[in-house]
N, C-alpha and C positions, 0 to 999 in steps of 0.2 A: 526494360529491355530496350536493348538499341533500335532504333528507327532504321526498315530500311530504304534502298532506293524505291522512291516511287514506280511501279507497276498494276499495269492494268488487268484488274482480276475480276471475270464474270462467275455469278456464281447465282446454282440457279437450281432451286428450292423448292416446291409446291405448298410446302408451310412457310408460311411467314416470320413464325417466331424464329425459327432455323434461319432461314435467310435474311434477319435483321441482326441476328447472335452473331453470323458468320463477319457480314458487313462491319459490324462493330468492330470484331476481334485483329480483320485485317489491316481495316483504317488505324489502329492504335497503333503499328506499325510503320503508318504511312504509305500504305499503297490506294490505290485508286480504286473502288467498286464499284459494280453493275450490281442491282440484282435483280432476279427472273422468278415469274410462279410457274413457267410452263417452257416448255423444249419450242412452240412455236417461236415465243416471243423470243428466247433465248438465242435462236439461229436467227431470226432479224437480227438482232441487238448484235449479235456478232460481226454482222457485215459491217456493220458502221463503227462499233466501237475498236473492234482486232484487239481481242483479250490477248493478253500475253500469257494466261493462264486459267485452266477451268476448271470450278469448283462445281460437280454437279451428284445430287443426289442422283443414286441407283434404280429406285422408283419415281415415272413420271410422266404424268398424261400427256398424251402427243404424240411420245414416241414409242417406241418397244421397250427403253429405257436408257437412261445417263450414258452409258456406254456409246449406245448408237447415234446420241447427240452430237457426243465427241466427235466420234468421228466424223460425222454430217458439218460440224463445224471445221475440221480439218481439209475435210473437203472441200468448202466453200473457200475457205480463205487459203490454198492452196499452199499449205505449210503446215508443218509437225507443231500444232497450239498439245503443249504439256497440258496434260486434265486429272485431275484427284477424284475419285467416284466416293461418296461416302454412301453406308447403309450399315441398319442396323440388322443385315442377313450376312454373316462371314461368307457364307457361300457364294453371293455376288463377287466375293474378290478376284476369282479366278478369272470370267472371264475380263473382267476390268484389265488385268494385270496378264495377259495373255493377249491384249487388245495397244499395250505400252503403256499403260495409266497406271498412277499412282491410286492404290485404296486406303480408305481410314475407317475404320470400324467406328458407329453410335453406341454408347456417348460420346461426343468429343472432345479430347481433353483439349486446352488450348496452346499448352505448350509442343505439344506431338505435332496437332495441326499448322503452325505457327516455322516451326523443322521441316517441318515436309513440304510447305509452302516457301521455305527458302532454297531447300533441294533441287525444286521442282524449278524454278525460274532458276538460278544460277546452276544449272546442266541443262539449260533450252538457251542460255542467254548467249547471245552470237558471240564470234570470237573476234577481237581487233579493236 
């Protein structure tokens, strides 16, 4: 697999195991990854790290859900930060997509995730 241009990705999942798997997958293609285990931590970190992409679990403690967290990160950053919402419950896809976020069902498949990450980062890349 080819290495991607290094981009900063914020991963938010209250399950440490999922966060570490995502970190390894993304770092294997050259991305810089910061993992947070709560929405409160992620919102604080996003102010200093300035992620180019957020990957968040739908069900999070501290905010109503991962979609609300990603909307708060966008508002705090004052820019359109792309996001991928992950969940084992496919009925969560609707709210994610209505708010302009990609959705990926669990269990995650590595190639599907990496392709979606590339699509989100390339779609949001600045022109010029």
